[in-house]
N, C-alpha and C positions, 0 to 999 in steps of 0.2 A: 503494498500503500505507501502510494504521499504523498508526504504529508507537509504535501502541501496546494489555497486551494489558486485553481485553474489562476485569482487572480493578479495571487500573489508572485507565479512563475508567467505572469507578464511584463517583470520588466526584469529581472533574466534574460529571459530569455529575447525578448529582443534586444538588449544589450548584444549576447552570442552574435547572433542576427546580422546586426547593425556592423558591428568592433570585429567578428573575424571571420563570418562564414565571408558575404557579403563582399567583404574588399579581394577579396581570396579568389568567387564568382569572374567577380569585374576583370582580376587579367586575362583569362579568357572569352569574354563576352558573353557573362552567365550572371542573372541574376534569384534573387529567392521576396519573396515579403512571404510573410508574416502573417497568414490571414484568420487563423482566431486558432485560442485553442479550450477545450473541452474531456470535461472526465479524461484529464494530463494527457491529454492525446493533441499535439501540435499539429494543425494544416498546416505548412505551408503550400507555397507553389516557385519548383525549379519555369526563370525569365527569361530572352535574349535566348543566345549560346544551349540554353542548356535542353531548353524544345528540340528534341530525338534529336537528342545527342547519343552515342552508344555508349558516354560515357559517364551519363548522370545516376545508368540506381548504382557509381561506386562516389559517385557524390553524396547522397542519397545516407547513402551506410558510411561512410570511412571520413564523414568530414561536421557533414549537420549532425546524423546519429550519431556517431561517435563527438565529437564538440558538448553538443545541446546535455547526452546521460551521462558523462563526464563529469561536464565539472556543473551540473546539476540535478536527477537519482537517477538510475541505471533505469531504472522502472519508465521510465518516460514515449513514449510511442512518438515514428515522422510520420504526418501524414504525406507523405503528398500528392495535391492538389493537380488534377487533369484542365485544362488551359479550357471557359466554359462551366469545368462544376462546382466554381468559386459561394452559388446561390446554392448548388444540395449536398453539402456535408454527411447530411446524415447518408441521403445515399450512400459513399466512395459511404462512410459510418456500417455498414450493411458487409460490407461488403468487403471488410477488412478480419 
């Protein structure tokens, strides 16, 4: 069980994304956007050059997930939301 509320997670996750992950992705033309945090699931969207990139799953696992779970809590789930599904997080949640 994660000992933080979704509201308590928002600031540190935003800081990690803005200060650590975004600069890494920007070097290759990629970007990341935090969409929401619901029940300790962090909904992000890889953007820019990350869309359709063969390495996006590696980026998700070894950069995004690693940074957030190492720095905050190992049980946090990271969900990459496909373009066009930003307002349908409940549907994505059913597929997890």
